[in-house]
HTML snippet that shows the backbone in 3Dmol.js (N, CA, C, O; Angstrom):
<script src="https://3Dmol.org/build/3Dmol-min.js"></script>
<div id="view" style="width:600px;height:400px;position:relative"></div>
<script>
const pdb = `
ATOM      1  N   MET A   1       7.011  -3.125 -14.322  1.00  0.00           N
ATOM      2  CA  MET A   1       7.174  -3.389 -12.920  1.00  0.00           C
ATOM      3  C   MET A   1       6.111  -2.607 -12.163  1.00  0.00           C
ATOM      4  O   MET A   1       5.769  -1.480 -12.522  1.00  0.00           O
ATOM      5  N   CYS A   2       5.604  -3.221 -11.122  1.00  0.00           N
ATOM      6  CA  CYS A   2       4.568  -2.598 -10.309  1.00  0.00           C
ATOM      7  C   CYS A   2       5.089  -2.425  -8.885  1.00  0.00           C
ATOM      8  O   CYS A   2       5.719  -3.325  -8.330  1.00  0.00           O
ATOM      9  N   LEU A   3       4.825  -1.282  -8.311  1.00  0.00           N
ATOM     10  CA  LEU A   3       5.221  -1.010  -6.937  1.00  0.00           C
ATOM     11  C   LEU A   3       3.953  -0.879  -6.114  1.00  0.00           C
ATOM     12  O   LEU A   3       3.136   0.007  -6.363  1.00  0.00           O
ATOM     13  N   ALA A   4       3.785  -1.762  -5.128  1.00  0.00           N
ATOM     14  CA  ALA A   4       2.605  -1.711  -4.264  1.00  0.00           C
ATOM     15  C   ALA A   4       2.969  -1.015  -2.958  1.00  0.00           C
ATOM     16  O   ALA A   4       3.901  -1.423  -2.265  1.00  0.00           O
ATOM     17  N   ALA A   5       2.234   0.027  -2.636  1.00  0.00           N
ATOM     18  CA  ALA A   5       2.434   0.722  -1.369  1.00  0.00           C
ATOM     19  C   ALA A   5       1.518   0.097  -0.325  1.00  0.00           C
ATOM     20  O   ALA A   5       0.359  -0.187  -0.625  1.00  0.00           O
ATOM     21  N   PRO A   6       1.998  -0.121   0.875  1.00  0.00           N
ATOM     22  CA  PRO A   6       1.132  -0.667   1.925  1.00  0.00           C
ATOM     23  C   PRO A   6      -0.075   0.253   2.153  1.00  0.00           C
ATOM     24  O   PRO A   6       0.062   1.474   2.227  1.00  0.00           O
ATOM     25  N   SER A   7      -1.243  -0.356   2.260  1.00  0.00           N
ATOM     26  CA  SER A   7      -2.480   0.399   2.453  1.00  0.00           C
ATOM     27  C   SER A   7      -3.125  -0.024   3.757  1.00  0.00           C
ATOM     28  O   SER A   7      -3.230  -1.217   4.043  1.00  0.00           O
ATOM     29  N   LEU A   8      -3.555   0.941   4.546  1.00  0.00           N
ATOM     30  CA  LEU A   8      -4.183   0.685   5.832  1.00  0.00           C
ATOM     31  C   LEU A   8      -5.649   0.340   5.628  1.00  0.00           C
ATOM     32  O   LEU A   8      -6.366   1.058   4.932  1.00  0.00           O
ATOM     33  N   VAL A   9      -6.097  -0.753   6.228  1.00  0.00           N
ATOM     34  CA  VAL A   9      -7.499  -1.161   6.145  1.00  0.00           C
ATOM     35  C   VAL A   9      -8.287  -0.332   7.162  1.00  0.00           C
ATOM     36  O   VAL A   9      -8.002  -0.359   8.359  1.00  0.00           O
ATOM     37  N   VAL A  10      -9.292   0.411   6.659  1.00  0.00           N
ATOM     38  CA  VAL A  10     -10.110   1.244   7.537  1.00  0.00           C
ATOM     39  C   VAL A  10     -11.527   0.716   7.702  1.00  0.00           C
ATOM     40  O   VAL A  10     -12.251   1.160   8.593  1.00  0.00           O
ATOM     41  N   ALA A  11     -11.938  -0.238   6.846  1.00  0.00           N
ATOM     42  CA  ALA A  11     -13.254  -0.867   6.971  1.00  0.00           C
ATOM     43  C   ALA A  11     -13.235  -2.178   6.194  1.00  0.00           C
ATOM     44  O   ALA A  11     -12.544  -2.309   5.184  1.00  0.00           O
ATOM     45  N   VAL A  12     -14.012  -3.155   6.690  1.00  0.00           N
ATOM     46  CA  VAL A  12     -14.129  -4.456   6.022  1.00  0.00           C
ATOM     47  C   VAL A  12     -15.605  -4.834   6.016  1.00  0.00           C
ATOM     48  O   VAL A  12     -16.278  -4.754   7.044  1.00  0.00           O
ATOM     49  N   ALA A  13     -16.107  -5.249   4.844  1.00  0.00           N
ATOM     50  CA  ALA A  13     -17.498  -5.684   4.740  1.00  0.00           C
ATOM     51  C   ALA A  13     -17.700  -6.468   3.451  1.00  0.00           C
ATOM     52  O   ALA A  13     -17.327  -6.004   2.373  1.00  0.00           O
ATOM     53  N   GLY A  14     -18.287  -7.649   3.560  1.00  0.00           N
ATOM     54  CA  GLY A  14     -18.701  -8.412   2.385  1.00  0.00           C
ATOM     55  C   GLY A  14     -17.605  -8.742   1.397  1.00  0.00           C
ATOM     56  O   GLY A  14     -17.813  -8.608   0.191  1.00  0.00           O
ATOM     57  N   GLY A  15     -16.458  -9.164   1.861  1.00  0.00           N
ATOM     58  CA  GLY A  15     -15.377  -9.539   0.965  1.00  0.00           C
ATOM     59  C   GLY A  15     -14.627  -8.372   0.354  1.00  0.00           C
ATOM     60  O   GLY A  15     -13.792  -8.556  -0.532  1.00  0.00           O
ATOM     61  N   MET A  16     -14.925  -7.174   0.827  1.00  0.00           N
ATOM     62  CA  MET A  16     -14.261  -5.965   0.339  1.00  0.00           C
ATOM     63  C   MET A  16     -13.686  -5.216   1.533  1.00  0.00           C
ATOM     64  O   MET A  16     -14.139  -5.380   2.665  1.00  0.00           O
ATOM     65  N   ALA A  17     -12.685  -4.395   1.262  1.00  0.00           N
ATOM     66  CA  ALA A  17     -12.101  -3.548   2.305  1.00  0.00           C
ATOM     67  C   ALA A  17     -11.939  -2.140   1.750  1.00  0.00           C
ATOM     68  O   ALA A  17     -11.669  -1.946   0.565  1.00  0.00           O
ATOM     69  N   THR A  18     -12.105  -1.182   2.618  1.00  0.00           N
ATOM     70  CA  THR A  18     -11.769   0.197   2.288  1.00  0.00           C
ATOM     71  C   THR A  18     -10.369   0.417   2.834  1.00  0.00           C
ATOM     72  O   THR A  18     -10.111   0.178   4.014  1.00  0.00           O
ATOM     73  N   THR A  19      -9.460   0.873   1.972  1.00  0.00           N
ATOM     74  CA  THR A  19      -8.077   1.092   2.381  1.00  0.00           C
ATOM     75  C   THR A  19      -7.706   2.553   2.172  1.00  0.00           C
ATOM     76  O   THR A  19      -8.331   3.273   1.393  1.00  0.00           O
ATOM     77  N   GLU A  20      -6.664   2.970   2.895  1.00  0.00           N
ATOM     78  CA  GLU A  20      -6.161   4.333   2.783  1.00  0.00           C
ATOM     79  C   GLU A  20      -4.651   4.282   2.617  1.00  0.00           C
ATOM     80  O   GLU A  20      -3.953   3.561   3.332  1.00  0.00           O
ATOM     81  N   CYS A  21      -4.160   5.063   1.659  1.00  0.00           N
ATOM     82  CA  CYS A  21      -2.728   5.160   1.429  1.00  0.00           C
ATOM     83  C   CYS A  21      -2.426   6.559   0.914  1.00  0.00           C
ATOM     84  O   CYS A  21      -2.978   6.986  -0.100  1.00  0.00           O
ATOM     85  N   PHE A  22      -1.543   7.276   1.621  1.00  0.00           N
ATOM     86  CA  PHE A  22      -1.167   8.641   1.260  1.00  0.00           C
ATOM     87  C   PHE A  22      -2.390   9.543   1.085  1.00  0.00           C
ATOM     88  O   PHE A  22      -2.438  10.370   0.174  1.00  0.00           O
ATOM     89  N   GLY A  23      -3.381   9.374   1.971  1.00  0.00           N
ATOM     90  CA  GLY A  23      -4.556  10.234   1.968  1.00  0.00           C
ATOM     91  C   GLY A  23      -5.641   9.862   0.988  1.00  0.00           C
ATOM     92  O   GLY A  23      -6.672  10.532   0.933  1.00  0.00           O
ATOM     93  N   GLN A  24      -5.438   8.808   0.208  1.00  0.00           N
ATOM     94  CA  GLN A  24      -6.451   8.401  -0.766  1.00  0.00           C
ATOM     95  C   GLN A  24      -7.086   7.094  -0.325  1.00  0.00           C
ATOM     96  O   GLN A  24      -6.396   6.152   0.063  1.00  0.00           O
ATOM     97  N   ARG A  25      -8.407   7.049  -0.388  1.00  0.00           N
ATOM     98  CA  ARG A  25      -9.145   5.837  -0.029  1.00  0.00           C
ATOM     99  C   ARG A  25      -9.649   5.144  -1.281  1.00  0.00           C
ATOM    100  O   ARG A  25      -9.984   5.779  -2.281  1.00  0.00           O
ATOM    101  N   ARG A  26      -9.693   3.798  -1.192  1.00  0.00           N
ATOM    102  CA  ARG A  26     -10.286   3.048  -2.295  1.00  0.00           C
ATOM    103  C   ARG A  26     -10.796   1.710  -1.784  1.00  0.00           C
ATOM    104  O   ARG A  26     -10.345   1.188  -0.764  1.00  0.00           O
ATOM    105  N   GLU A  27     -11.751   1.177  -2.532  1.00  0.00           N
ATOM    106  CA  GLU A  27     -12.326  -0.129  -2.228  1.00  0.00           C
ATOM    107  C   GLU A  27     -11.480  -1.194  -2.924  1.00  0.00           C
ATOM    108  O   GLU A  27     -11.159  -1.070  -4.106  1.00  0.00           O
ATOM    109  N   VAL A  28     -11.123  -2.243  -2.174  1.00  0.00           N
ATOM    110  CA  VAL A  28     -10.340  -3.327  -2.757  1.00  0.00           C
ATOM    111  C   VAL A  28     -10.998  -4.657  -2.431  1.00  0.00           C
ATOM    112  O   VAL A  28     -11.666  -4.799  -1.406  1.00  0.00           O
ATOM    113  N   SER A  29     -10.804  -5.620  -3.308  1.00  0.00           N
ATOM    114  CA  SER A  29     -11.333  -6.968  -3.104  1.00  0.00           C
ATOM    115  C   SER A  29     -10.389  -7.769  -2.216  1.00  0.00           C
ATOM    116  O   SER A  29      -9.167  -7.644  -2.308  1.00  0.00           O
ATOM    117  N   LEU A  30     -10.977  -8.592  -1.355  1.00  0.00           N
ATOM    118  CA  LEU A  30     -10.199  -9.486  -0.496  1.00  0.00           C
ATOM    119  C   LEU A  30     -10.211 -10.920  -1.031  1.00  0.00           C
ATOM    120  O   LEU A  30      -9.803 -11.846  -0.329  1.00  0.00           O
ATOM    121  N   LEU A  31     -10.672 -11.107  -2.256  1.00  0.00           N
ATOM    122  CA  LEU A  31     -10.809 -12.432  -2.865  1.00  0.00           C
ATOM    123  C   LEU A  31      -9.507 -13.229  -2.865  1.00  0.00           C
ATOM    124  O   LEU A  31      -9.546 -14.445  -2.681  1.00  0.00           O
ATOM    125  N   LEU A  32      -8.366 -12.593  -3.062  1.00  0.00           N
ATOM    126  CA  LEU A  32      -7.083 -13.298  -3.144  1.00  0.00           C
ATOM    127  C   LEU A  32      -6.432 -13.550  -1.785  1.00  0.00           C
ATOM    128  O   LEU A  32      -5.411 -14.233  -1.711  1.00  0.00           O
ATOM    129  N   MET A  33      -6.998 -13.016  -0.724  1.00  0.00           N
ATOM    130  CA  MET A  33      -6.406 -13.160   0.606  1.00  0.00           C
ATOM    131  C   MET A  33      -6.690 -14.549   1.173  1.00  0.00           C
ATOM    132  O   MET A  33      -7.824 -15.027   1.135  1.00  0.00           O
ATOM    133  N   ASP A  34      -5.645 -15.191   1.697  1.00  0.00           N
ATOM    134  CA  ASP A  34      -5.829 -16.512   2.305  1.00  0.00           C
ATOM    135  C   ASP A  34      -5.848 -16.436   3.828  1.00  0.00           C
ATOM    136  O   ASP A  34      -5.803 -17.463   4.506  1.00  0.00           O
ATOM    137  N   GLU A  35      -5.915 -15.220   4.361  1.00  0.00           N
ATOM    138  CA  GLU A  35      -6.007 -15.023   5.804  1.00  0.00           C
ATOM    139  C   GLU A  35      -6.983 -13.883   6.077  1.00  0.00           C
ATOM    140  O   GLU A  35      -7.257 -13.064   5.200  1.00  0.00           O
ATOM    141  N   GLN A  36      -7.501 -13.840   7.298  1.00  0.00           N
ATOM    142  CA  GLN A  36      -8.446 -12.805   7.686  1.00  0.00           C
ATOM    143  C   GLN A  36      -7.779 -11.432   7.660  1.00  0.00           C
ATOM    144  O   GLN A  36      -6.600 -11.293   7.987  1.00  0.00           O
ATOM    145  N   VAL A  37      -8.545 -10.436   7.271  1.00  0.00           N
ATOM    146  CA  VAL A  37      -8.087  -9.048   7.261  1.00  0.00           C
ATOM    147  C   VAL A  37      -9.026  -8.258   8.157  1.00  0.00           C
ATOM    148  O   VAL A  37     -10.245  -8.406   8.078  1.00  0.00           O
ATOM    149  N   ALA A  38      -8.451  -7.417   9.009  1.00  0.00           N
ATOM    150  CA  ALA A  38      -9.245  -6.618   9.944  1.00  0.00           C
ATOM    151  C   ALA A  38      -8.854  -5.156   9.857  1.00  0.00           C
ATOM    152  O   ALA A  38      -7.792  -4.810   9.339  1.00  0.00           O
ATOM    153  N   VAL A  39      -9.722  -4.309  10.367  1.00  0.00           N
ATOM    154  CA  VAL A  39      -9.417  -2.882  10.448  1.00  0.00           C
ATOM    155  C   VAL A  39      -8.119  -2.716  11.237  1.00  0.00           C
ATOM    156  O   VAL A  39      -7.938  -3.313  12.298  1.00  0.00           O
ATOM    157  N   GLY A  40      -7.223  -1.891  10.695  1.00  0.00           N
ATOM    158  CA  GLY A  40      -5.919  -1.666  11.322  1.00  0.00           C
ATOM    159  C   GLY A  40      -4.797  -2.456  10.683  1.00  0.00           C
ATOM    160  O   GLY A  40      -3.625  -2.155  10.907  1.00  0.00           O
ATOM    161  N   ASP A  41      -5.136  -3.471   9.884  1.00  0.00           N
ATOM    162  CA  ASP A  41      -4.126  -4.236   9.159  1.00  0.00           C
ATOM    163  C   ASP A  41      -3.613  -3.410   7.983  1.00  0.00           C
ATOM    164  O   ASP A  41      -4.286  -2.491   7.515  1.00  0.00           O
ATOM    165  N   TYR A  42      -2.422  -3.747   7.516  1.00  0.00           N
ATOM    166  CA  TYR A  42      -1.883  -3.190   6.279  1.00  0.00           C
ATOM    167  C   TYR A  42      -1.864  -4.285   5.236  1.00  0.00           C
ATOM    168  O   TYR A  42      -1.486  -5.418   5.534  1.00  0.00           O
ATOM    169  N   VAL A  43      -2.268  -3.964   4.010  1.00  0.00           N
ATOM    170  CA  VAL A  43      -2.264  -4.924   2.911  1.00  0.00           C
ATOM    171  C   VAL A  43      -1.568  -4.312   1.699  1.00  0.00           C
ATOM    172  O   VAL A  43      -1.495  -3.092   1.551  1.00  0.00           O
ATOM    173  N   LEU A  44      -1.059  -5.191   0.840  1.00  0.00           N
ATOM    174  CA  LEU A  44      -0.546  -4.771  -0.461  1.00  0.00           C
ATOM    175  C   LEU A  44      -1.658  -5.015  -1.470  1.00  0.00           C
ATOM    176  O   LEU A  44      -2.349  -6.032  -1.402  1.00  0.00           O
ATOM    177  N   VAL A  45      -1.834  -4.083  -2.410  1.00  0.00           N
ATOM    178  CA  VAL A  45      -2.938  -4.140  -3.358  1.00  0.00           C
ATOM    179  C   VAL A  45      -2.394  -4.114  -4.781  1.00  0.00           C
ATOM    180  O   VAL A  45      -1.570  -3.268  -5.128  1.00  0.00           O
ATOM    181  N   GLN A  46      -2.871  -5.060  -5.607  1.00  0.00           N
ATOM    182  CA  GLN A  46      -2.488  -5.073  -7.021  1.00  0.00           C
ATOM    183  C   GLN A  46      -3.162  -3.927  -7.754  1.00  0.00           C
ATOM    184  O   GLN A  46      -4.146  -3.362  -7.277  1.00  0.00           O
ATOM    185  N   ALA A  47      -2.626  -3.594  -8.909  1.00  0.00           N
ATOM    186  CA  ALA A  47      -3.172  -2.500  -9.710  1.00  0.00           C
ATOM    187  C   ALA A  47      -4.651  -2.700 -10.019  1.00  0.00           C
ATOM    188  O   ALA A  47      -5.377  -1.717 -10.172  1.00  0.00           O
ATOM    189  N   GLY A  48      -5.112  -3.925 -10.114  1.00  0.00           N
ATOM    190  CA  GLY A  48      -6.516  -4.210 -10.423  1.00  0.00           C
ATOM    191  C   GLY A  48      -7.452  -4.074  -9.242  1.00  0.00           C
ATOM    192  O   GLY A  48      -8.658  -4.275  -9.383  1.00  0.00           O
ATOM    193  N   GLY A  49      -6.910  -3.732  -8.063  1.00  0.00           N
ATOM    194  CA  GLY A  49      -7.772  -3.526  -6.910  1.00  0.00           C
ATOM    195  C   GLY A  49      -7.986  -4.754  -6.046  1.00  0.00           C
ATOM    196  O   GLY A  49      -8.978  -4.831  -5.322  1.00  0.00           O
ATOM    197  N   PHE A  50      -7.063  -5.728  -6.108  1.00  0.00           N
ATOM    198  CA  PHE A  50      -7.140  -6.927  -5.284  1.00  0.00           C
ATOM    199  C   PHE A  50      -6.032  -6.900  -4.228  1.00  0.00           C
ATOM    200  O   PHE A  50      -4.853  -6.805  -4.569  1.00  0.00           O
ATOM    201  N   ALA A  51      -6.406  -6.982  -2.956  1.00  0.00           N
ATOM    202  CA  ALA A  51      -5.409  -7.128  -1.901  1.00  0.00           C
ATOM    203  C   ALA A  51      -4.830  -8.532  -2.032  1.00  0.00           C
ATOM    204  O   ALA A  51      -5.569  -9.496  -2.232  1.00  0.00           O
ATOM    205  N   PHE A  52      -3.498  -8.649  -1.919  1.00  0.00           N
ATOM    206  CA  PHE A  52      -2.892  -9.968  -2.101  1.00  0.00           C
ATOM    207  C   PHE A  52      -1.975 -10.391  -0.964  1.00  0.00           C
ATOM    208  O   PHE A  52      -1.563 -11.550  -0.912  1.00  0.00           O
ATOM    209  N   GLU A  53      -1.639  -9.470  -0.039  1.00  0.00           N
ATOM    210  CA  GLU A  53      -0.752  -9.839   1.063  1.00  0.00           C
ATOM    211  C   GLU A  53      -0.983  -8.912   2.243  1.00  0.00           C
ATOM    212  O   GLU A  53      -1.105  -7.698   2.079  1.00  0.00           O
ATOM    213  N   ARG A  54      -1.041  -9.496   3.438  1.00  0.00           N
ATOM    214  CA  ARG A  54      -1.108  -8.691   4.655  1.00  0.00           C
ATOM    215  C   ARG A  54       0.317  -8.450   5.127  1.00  0.00           C
ATOM    216  O   ARG A  54       1.154  -9.351   5.079  1.00  0.00           O
ATOM    217  N   MET A  55       0.592  -7.226   5.584  1.00  0.00           N
ATOM    218  CA  MET A  55       1.947  -6.854   6.004  1.00  0.00           C
ATOM    219  C   MET A  55       2.009  -6.615   7.500  1.00  0.00           C
ATOM    220  O   MET A  55       1.027  -6.201   8.117  1.00  0.00           O
ATOM    221  N   ASP A  56       3.169  -6.880   8.075  1.00  0.00           N
ATOM    222  CA  ASP A  56       3.459  -6.531   9.449  1.00  0.00           C
ATOM    223  C   ASP A  56       3.409  -5.008   9.574  1.00  0.00           C
ATOM    224  O   ASP A  56       3.890  -4.295   8.694  1.00  0.00           O
ATOM    225  N   VAL A  57       2.829  -4.513  10.665  1.00  0.00           N
ATOM    226  CA  VAL A  57       2.646  -3.068  10.857  1.00  0.00           C
ATOM    227  C   VAL A  57       3.972  -2.317  10.819  1.00  0.00           C
ATOM    228  O   VAL A  57       4.069  -1.274  10.173  1.00  0.00           O
ATOM    229  N   VAL A  58       4.982  -2.825  11.493  1.00  0.00           N
ATOM    230  CA  VAL A  58       6.280  -2.130  11.537  1.00  0.00           C
ATOM    231  C   VAL A  58       6.892  -2.057  10.142  1.00  0.00           C
ATOM    232  O   VAL A  58       7.396  -1.010   9.736  1.00  0.00           O
ATOM    233  N   ARG A  59       6.849  -3.155   9.417  1.00  0.00           N
ATOM    234  CA  ARG A  59       7.398  -3.185   8.048  1.00  0.00           C
ATOM    235  C   ARG A  59       6.618  -2.244   7.123  1.00  0.00           C
ATOM    236  O   ARG A  59       7.210  -1.541   6.305  1.00  0.00           O
ATOM    237  N   ALA A  60       5.294  -2.235   7.256  1.00  0.00           N
ATOM    238  CA  ALA A  60       4.463  -1.371   6.418  1.00  0.00           C
ATOM    239  C   ALA A  60       4.755   0.103   6.687  1.00  0.00           C
ATOM    240  O   ALA A  60       4.905   0.890   5.753  1.00  0.00           O
ATOM    241  N   GLN A  61       4.837   0.473   7.960  1.00  0.00           N
ATOM    242  CA  GLN A  61       5.102   1.868   8.293  1.00  0.00           C
ATOM    243  C   GLN A  61       6.499   2.298   7.863  1.00  0.00           C
ATOM    244  O   GLN A  61       6.691   3.444   7.456  1.00  0.00           O
ATOM    245  N   ALA A  62       7.477   1.399   7.946  1.00  0.00           N
ATOM    246  CA  ALA A  62       8.837   1.716   7.476  1.00  0.00           C
ATOM    247  C   ALA A  62       8.841   1.928   5.963  1.00  0.00           C
ATOM    248  O   ALA A  62       9.484   2.855   5.470  1.00  0.00           O
ATOM    249  N   ALA A  63       8.131   1.079   5.226  1.00  0.00           N
ATOM    250  CA  ALA A  63       8.062   1.222   3.765  1.00  0.00           C
ATOM    251  C   ALA A  63       7.381   2.528   3.380  1.00  0.00           C
ATOM    252  O   ALA A  63       7.832   3.212   2.461  1.00  0.00           O
ATOM    253  N   LEU A  64       6.300   2.884   4.074  1.00  0.00           N
ATOM    254  CA  LEU A  64       5.601   4.133   3.778  1.00  0.00           C
ATOM    255  C   LEU A  64       6.484   5.344   4.076  1.00  0.00           C
ATOM    256  O   LEU A  64       6.475   6.317   3.324  1.00  0.00           O
ATOM    257  N   ALA A  65       7.246   5.287   5.173  1.00  0.00           N
ATOM    258  CA  ALA A  65       8.156   6.396   5.509  1.00  0.00           C
ATOM    259  C   ALA A  65       9.222   6.556   4.435  1.00  0.00           C
ATOM    260  O   ALA A  65       9.551   7.679   4.054  1.00  0.00           O
ATOM    261  N   LEU A  66       9.763   5.449   3.945  1.00  0.00           N
ATOM    262  CA  LEU A  66      10.764   5.507   2.882  1.00  0.00           C
ATOM    263  C   LEU A  66      10.170   6.082   1.608  1.00  0.00           C
ATOM    264  O   LEU A  66      10.792   6.926   0.962  1.00  0.00           O
ATOM    265  N   MET A  67       8.968   5.635   1.234  1.00  0.00           N
ATOM    266  CA  MET A  67       8.316   6.153   0.037  1.00  0.00           C
ATOM    267  C   MET A  67       8.041   7.645   0.169  1.00  0.00           C
ATOM    268  O   MET A  67       8.253   8.406  -0.775  1.00  0.00           O
ATOM    269  N   GLU A  68       7.575   8.057   1.330  1.00  0.00           N
ATOM    270  CA  GLU A  68       7.299   9.477   1.556  1.00  0.00           C
ATOM    271  C   GLU A  68       8.575  10.303   1.436  1.00  0.00           C
ATOM    272  O   GLU A  68       8.561  11.395   0.868  1.00  0.00           O
ATOM    273  N   ASP A  69       9.678   9.780   1.973  1.00  0.00           N
ATOM    274  CA  ASP A  69      10.959  10.474   1.862  1.00  0.00           C
ATOM    275  C   ASP A  69      11.388  10.588   0.399  1.00  0.00           C
ATOM    276  O   ASP A  69      11.813  11.656  -0.042  1.00  0.00           O
ATOM    277  N   LEU A  70      11.281   9.500  -0.346  1.00  0.00           N
ATOM    278  CA  LEU A  70      11.663   9.532  -1.762  1.00  0.00           C
ATOM    279  C   LEU A  70      10.815  10.522  -2.553  1.00  0.00           C
ATOM    280  O   LEU A  70      11.326  11.225  -3.425  1.00  0.00           O
ATOM    281  N   LEU A  71       9.534  10.578  -2.253  1.00  0.00           N
ATOM    282  CA  LEU A  71       8.643  11.485  -2.975  1.00  0.00           C
ATOM    283  C   LEU A  71       8.846  12.946  -2.597  1.00  0.00           C
ATOM    284  O   LEU A  71       8.400  13.840  -3.316  1.00  0.00           O
ATOM    285  N   SER A  72       9.513  13.195  -1.478  1.00  0.00           N
ATOM    286  CA  SER A  72       9.725  14.575  -1.045  1.00  0.00           C
ATOM    287  C   SER A  72      10.880  15.253  -1.781  1.00  0.00           C
ATOM    288  O   SER A  72      11.032  16.471  -1.694  1.00  0.00           O
ATOM    289  N   HIS A  73      11.690  14.486  -2.500  1.00  0.00           N
ATOM    290  CA  HIS A  73      12.820  15.056  -3.234  1.00  0.00           C
ATOM    291  C   HIS A  73      12.358  15.609  -4.576  1.00  0.00           C
ATOM    292  O   HIS A  73      11.317  15.208  -5.097  1.00  0.00           O
ATOM    293  N   ASP A  74      13.138  16.531  -5.132  1.00  0.00           N
ATOM    294  CA  ASP A  74      12.771  17.079  -6.434  1.00  0.00           C
ATOM    295  C   ASP A  74      12.951  16.026  -7.525  1.00  0.00           C
ATOM    296  O   ASP A  74      13.514  14.959  -7.281  1.00  0.00           O
ATOM    297  N   ASP A  75      12.475  16.329  -8.714  1.00  0.00           N
ATOM    298  CA  ASP A  75      12.493  15.368  -9.817  1.00  0.00           C
ATOM    299  C   ASP A  75      13.879  14.834 -10.134  1.00  0.00           C
ATOM    300  O   ASP A  75      14.029  13.648 -10.425  1.00  0.00           O
ATOM    301  N   ALA A  76      14.892  15.685 -10.084  1.00  0.00           N
ATOM    302  CA  ALA A  76      16.249  15.252 -10.436  1.00  0.00           C
ATOM    303  C   ALA A  76      16.736  14.164  -9.491  1.00  0.00           C
ATOM    304  O   ALA A  76      17.440  13.249  -9.919  1.00  0.00           O
ATOM    305  N   ALA A  77      16.378  14.243  -8.230  1.00  0.00           N
ATOM    306  CA  ALA A  77      16.830  13.263  -7.246  1.00  0.00           C
ATOM    307  C   ALA A  77      16.115  11.924  -7.411  1.00  0.00           C
ATOM    308  O   ALA A  77      16.579  10.910  -6.892  1.00  0.00           O
ATOM    309  N   ARG A  78      14.992  11.910  -8.128  1.00  0.00           N
ATOM    310  CA  ARG A  78      14.226  10.671  -8.308  1.00  0.00           C
ATOM    311  C   ARG A  78      14.543   9.952  -9.604  1.00  0.00           C
ATOM    312  O   ARG A  78      13.963   8.899  -9.867  1.00  0.00           O
ATOM    313  N   ARG A  79      15.434  10.475 -10.417  1.00  0.00           N
ATOM    314  CA  ARG A  79      15.784   9.818 -11.685  1.00  0.00           C
ATOM    315  C   ARG A  79      16.829   8.743 -11.402  1.00  0.00           C
ATOM    316  O   ARG A  79      17.988   9.045 -11.116  1.00  0.00           O
ATOM    317  N   TRP A  80      16.410   7.513 -11.485  1.00  0.00           N
ATOM    318  CA  TRP A  80      17.289   6.386 -11.198  1.00  0.00           C
ATOM    319  C   TRP A  80      18.186   6.098 -12.407  1.00  0.00           C
ATOM    320  O   TRP A  80      17.739   6.160 -13.553  1.00  0.00           O
ATOM    321  N   GLY A  81      19.422   5.792 -12.141  1.00  0.00           N
ATOM    322  CA  GLY A  81      20.330   5.402 -13.211  1.00  0.00           C
ATOM    323  C   GLY A  81      20.941   6.556 -13.969  1.00  0.00           C
ATOM    324  O   GLY A  81      21.689   6.334 -14.921  1.00  0.00           O
ATOM    325  N   GLU A  82      20.649   7.774 -13.578  1.00  0.00           N
ATOM    326  CA  GLU A  82      21.203   8.946 -14.244  1.00  0.00           C
ATOM    327  C   GLU A  82      22.168   9.631 -13.294  1.00  0.00           C
ATOM    328  O   GLU A  82      21.862   9.829 -12.118  1.00  0.00           O
ATOM    329  N   ALA A  83      23.326   9.988 -13.804  1.00  0.00           N
ATOM    330  CA  ALA A  83      24.304  10.715 -12.989  1.00  0.00           C
ATOM    331  C   ALA A  83      23.831  12.161 -12.808  1.00  0.00           C
ATOM    332  O   ALA A  83      23.265  12.743 -13.732  1.00  0.00           O
ATOM    333  N   PRO A  84      24.057  12.744 -11.628  1.00  0.00           N
ATOM    334  CA  PRO A  84      23.637  14.133 -11.406  1.00  0.00           C
ATOM    335  C   PRO A  84      24.446  15.113 -12.234  1.00  0.00           C
ATOM    336  O   PRO A  84      24.216  16.320 -12.162  1.00  0.00           O
TER     337      PRO A  84
END
`;
const viewer = $3Dmol.createViewer("view");
viewer.addModel(pdb, "pdb");
viewer.setStyle({}, {cartoon: {color: "spectrum"}});
viewer.zoomTo();
viewer.render();
</script>
């Protein structure tokens, strides 16, 4: 299973975008996108580095806040399916 975190588009040029997520930047391909992507948009990115979906800003920011909250807990709290 793959979990895609929403990534903020900070630059677009030549079919590629520079995205930022949790302080890390990376170049991603826009080849799979069927709509225009602009700076300020949020996109979901596959493990191979291809953006595949543009996200609503409110939904993207809510997902990032939830992920940040989950990551702030200690390891025991992040073990799914295990009783404490």
